[in-house]
Backbone bond lengths (Angstrom), bond angles and torsions (degrees), N, CA, C in turn:
res aa  C-N    CA-C-N  psi(-1)  N-CA   C-N-CA  omega(-1)  CA-C   N-CA-C  phi
1 M - - - 1.473 - - 1.382 111.47 -
2 E 1.375 119.82 117.84 1.495 119.44 173.29 1.483 106.45 -111.93
3 L 1.326 116.59 144.17 1.416 121.10 177.96 1.588 105.25 -117.31
4 R 1.290 115.02 147.33 1.390 122.07 170.50 1.545 113.52 -142.99
5 V 1.312 115.63 111.55 1.465 118.22 179.21 1.554 108.12 -67.91
6 I 1.383 112.32 131.21 1.428 122.33 179.92 1.494 109.54 -91.15
7 E 1.408 108.96 -47.30 1.459 117.45 -171.24 1.530 103.48 -158.53
8 K 1.398 115.43 136.10 1.448 122.43 177.70 1.526 110.74 -140.31
9 T 1.232 120.73 133.77 1.440 127.42 169.26 1.511 103.62 -125.53
10 D 1.421 111.30 -169.81 1.471 117.15 -179.72 1.529 110.31 -67.08
11 T 1.316 115.24 -30.35 1.496 116.35 -169.79 1.611 115.41 -128.20
12 E 1.316 108.83 10.39 1.459 114.59 -175.58 1.496 110.26 -145.31
13 L 1.370 120.71 136.73 1.427 125.53 -176.68 1.595 107.55 -138.32
14 R 1.395 112.24 128.22 1.545 117.37 171.58 1.535 102.71 -117.13
15 I 1.348 117.18 122.35 1.468 117.17 -177.76 1.599 106.79 -142.12
16 E 1.264 109.31 137.72 1.522 118.07 -179.61 1.534 106.19 -88.15
17 I 1.348 110.10 132.44 1.574 111.75 179.34 1.550 105.45 -121.99
18 A 1.375 108.15 91.99 1.498 115.23 -176.85 1.571 116.67 -60.99
19 G 1.262 117.28 145.73 1.400 124.55 171.80 1.559 113.00 81.49
20 E 1.277 118.21 9.58 1.504 117.55 -176.27 1.594 107.41 -110.36
21 D 1.201 111.07 160.55 1.562 117.03 176.39 1.472 113.25 -123.25
22 H 1.399 115.39 -173.82 1.375 120.67 -177.79 1.601 114.90 -57.75
23 T 1.250 113.25 -32.93 1.539 114.83 173.66 1.471 113.90 -55.19
24 F 1.283 124.46 -53.75 1.365 126.40 -174.28 1.579 107.03 -76.50
25 M 1.297 118.68 -44.21 1.420 118.87 -179.49 1.550 114.67 -58.35
26 N 1.283 117.11 -43.48 1.507 123.57 172.16 1.535 111.16 -51.26
27 V 1.340 115.10 -52.65 1.487 114.64 -179.61 1.591 111.71 -61.24
28 L 1.378 114.72 -46.01 1.447 116.57 -177.71 1.485 108.81 -59.33
29 K 1.338 117.43 -48.73 1.440 117.41 -176.20 1.576 114.65 -62.32
30 G 1.424 111.78 -34.93 1.476 113.74 178.96 1.483 114.34 -71.16
31 V 1.357 115.34 -30.02 1.538 118.27 174.36 1.444 113.10 -71.89
32 L 1.390 114.17 -37.62 1.475 116.98 176.52 1.482 110.67 -67.02
33 L 1.149 122.48 -32.42 1.589 122.70 -179.80 1.546 107.70 -70.68
34 E 1.330 119.48 -22.73 1.479 123.48 -179.83 1.595 109.05 -90.41
35 T 1.318 116.16 -8.71 1.435 118.47 -177.24 1.538 113.65 -82.94
36 D 1.310 116.87 131.43 1.455 122.21 -176.78 1.607 105.70 -61.81
37 G 1.303 115.99 136.13 1.462 120.54 177.51 1.489 112.08 97.90
38 V 1.300 120.04 -13.38 1.570 123.57 -177.32 1.468 102.39 -90.09
39 A 1.451 116.27 122.64 1.414 123.11 -179.75 1.606 109.12 -90.94
40 A 1.338 112.31 -31.40 1.448 118.36 179.30 1.608 107.76 -163.28
41 A 1.342 114.36 149.33 1.541 123.65 176.19 1.458 104.89 -149.30
42 T 1.367 111.53 131.75 1.507 121.23 175.09 1.415 109.17 -145.12
43 Y 1.369 122.43 172.59 1.499 125.44 162.27 1.474 104.96 -143.45
44 D 1.368 109.17 163.56 1.477 120.16 174.38 1.569 105.77 -134.87
45 M 1.326 115.91 141.92 1.451 121.61 169.78 1.455 111.64 -150.84
46 N 1.384 117.07 34.61 1.484 121.73 173.79 1.510 104.48 -97.11
47 P 1.304 117.74 110.61 1.539 126.62 -177.84 1.610 106.30 -66.81
48 E 1.313 119.72 -36.89 1.366 113.83 -178.16 1.618 120.10 -68.79
49 Q 1.350 113.82 -27.79 1.411 120.64 175.42 1.589 113.64 -98.29
50 S 1.320 119.06 3.61 1.400 120.93 -175.88 1.549 111.90 -126.84
51 G 1.202 116.81 27.21 1.475 122.69 177.77 1.549 113.82 65.41
52 G 1.376 119.92 37.83 1.432 126.18 168.52 1.567 108.27 90.43
53 Q 1.316 119.14 3.57 1.516 117.65 -179.68 1.580 106.40 -69.35
54 T 1.373 112.40 135.24 1.412 118.83 -174.87 1.609 108.43 -114.11
55 E 1.205 120.36 -10.91 1.598 122.25 179.39 1.505 104.15 -95.13
56 P 1.331 121.31 155.67 1.454 121.37 178.62 1.561 107.38 -79.89
57 V 1.284 116.97 139.03 1.512 125.73 177.18 1.542 103.17 -110.57
58 L 1.282 113.66 121.68 1.463 122.66 176.20 1.541 113.12 -92.30
59 T 1.180 129.02 136.61 1.342 132.81 176.71 1.578 109.16 -121.97
60 V 1.384 113.18 124.31 1.464 120.66 179.71 1.459 108.47 -125.86
61 K 1.390 115.91 125.46 1.486 120.61 173.17 1.429 109.16 -116.72
62 S 1.357 114.62 132.16 1.509 120.86 -175.85 1.559 106.15 -106.41
63 E 1.370 106.56 162.55 1.395 112.96 169.53 1.496 117.37 -75.44
64 S 1.334 112.26 -38.80 1.561 116.56 172.66 1.476 110.10 -161.82
65 D 1.346 121.05 -7.52 1.523 122.42 -176.57 1.592 105.92 -87.00
66 D 1.365 107.68 161.02 1.424 116.38 171.62 1.489 111.93 -61.10
67 P 1.275 117.79 122.76 1.569 115.49 -176.89 1.488 114.19 -68.56
68 L 1.253 120.95 -21.77 1.527 124.17 175.03 1.549 106.37 -69.54
69 D 1.322 120.99 -36.90 1.414 124.06 178.55 1.519 108.62 -67.58
70 L 1.384 118.60 -40.85 1.472 120.58 178.78 1.554 112.22 -69.55
71 L 1.348 113.73 -31.79 1.547 115.22 173.53 1.466 110.57 -67.95
72 A 1.293 120.75 -39.41 1.430 124.67 175.26 1.524 109.42 -60.10
73 D 1.319 118.14 -45.13 1.426 118.79 -178.93 1.634 113.36 -65.88
74 A 1.304 112.76 -37.81 1.462 117.71 175.35 1.579 108.52 -65.30
75 A 1.227 120.76 -44.17 1.554 121.49 177.52 1.429 109.23 -51.42
76 G 1.533 115.17 -51.89 1.376 121.31 -177.26 1.575 111.32 -58.83
77 A 1.316 116.09 -38.34 1.505 121.21 178.14 1.479 110.48 -61.01
78 I 1.358 118.56 -42.48 1.451 124.93 -177.95 1.745 104.12 -59.83
79 T 1.363 107.41 -55.97 1.544 112.87 -178.53 1.480 110.36 -51.51
80 D 1.433 119.44 -46.47 1.400 120.66 178.43 1.612 117.44 -58.10
81 R 1.439 109.69 -40.12 1.424 114.61 177.17 1.573 115.01 -66.59
82 T 1.345 111.78 -43.53 1.456 115.58 -178.61 1.525 112.16 -65.26
83 D 1.468 115.33 -37.05 1.497 116.70 175.11 1.480 114.72 -63.07
84 A 1.372 115.35 -33.08 1.499 121.46 -179.23 1.523 106.08 -69.61
85 L 1.254 122.72 -46.79 1.392 132.08 174.85 1.600 110.55 -54.15
86 R 1.217 116.01 -53.92 1.439 119.67 174.07 1.484 117.64 -52.83
87 D 1.468 111.09 -48.16 1.401 115.04 175.56 1.506 115.77 -63.14
88 A 1.306 117.10 -37.41 1.535 120.20 177.27 1.522 110.95 -68.25
89 V 1.278 120.18 -35.90 1.452 121.88 176.82 1.520 110.87 -65.52
90 R 1.292 114.70 -43.36 1.506 120.93 179.09 1.466 114.86 -64.29
91 A 1.400 114.19 -29.61 1.520 121.06 -179.56 1.547 108.24 -82.54
92 A 1.305 117.54 -26.97 1.437 118.13 -175.32 1.549 115.90 -61.17
């Protein structure tokens, strides 16, 4: 996975996440929307409507926190959830 920051301000982040598809991006967006401090989260990967871009671009808007910190929090939450699922499957 390669990340490329396209634009960053104190409360907004646009970042390209190379090599990912809708499956991962929907999970990431969903967890971001559940994260305290996130005002909005969306992604785009439609090349015809976005100037030929083929990799997903994630946009995170925060209420006041650093959006990169919120993205890191969401990534940690995904890890926690997948660890819990793995443990539950192993215990079944």
